[in-house]
N, C-alpha and C positions, 0 to 999 in steps of 0.2 A: 116770850120769855126774855127777861133781862137780868143780868148780874153785873155788878161793879167789881172790878179787879184793879189792883195796883201792879203795874209792870215792874218786874224785878229780874236783874241779871240776864236780860234778853240776849245780849251779844255774847255773854260768857257761856250760856247754855246751848246756843245754836250757831252754826257756821254762817248760814244765810237766813237770818231770822224772818225777814219779811217774806221771802219766797216760800219758806217752809210753812209760815202761817197761812198764806194764801192757798197753798197746796192742801193744807189740812182743812180749810174752810170749804174748798171745792169738793171734798169727799161727801158733803152733806147736801141733801135736796133742799133744805130750808134756806130762806133768804137770811143772810147774816150781815149785820152792820156793826161797826165799831163807832162809838160816839165819845168824843172828848175834845176839849179845847175849842168848843164851838163848831166842830166839824162832825158830819155824819158820813162815813165811808163804807162802801160796799166791801165786805170782807173777802170777796172773791176777785177783787180787782187789784192786780199787781201794781199798776200805776197809781191807783187811788191810795193803796196802802203805803206806797213809798212816799207819797205826798203828805200822808197823815202825820208822819213824824213821831212814831212810837219811840219812847225812851224810858229808861229806868226812872221810877218814881211817878210816872204819869198815871193818873186814874182814868180808867176807860170803862164805859158801859158796853158790854157785849150783848147784843140783841139778836134774837133769831125768831123767825116765824115759819112754821111748817111742821111736817110730820115728825122730823127728828130734831126739833129745836132744842129740847132739853139736853140731849147728848151733845149737840153741836156747841152749845154754850159752855157746858162742863168741860169739854175737850179743849176749847180755845182758851178758857180761863186758866186751865192747868198749864197750857203752853206758855201763857204770858207770865 
């Protein structure tokens, strides 16, 4: 399952957005990746997500495969 989302007000909505995003992704059994700017990053990797460089206005594909993929994608897209 894949859904494209545009990142908006990430830093204004969350105190530590990257850590919170990784924590949210880790709640799901599915494999989760964020794809954008030519990079594919494991959504459960704090170091990977820090290197990904999420910022407002960035368009990202949220991809998940597994039993709870649909809910994981919806939850992460809402967060972003």
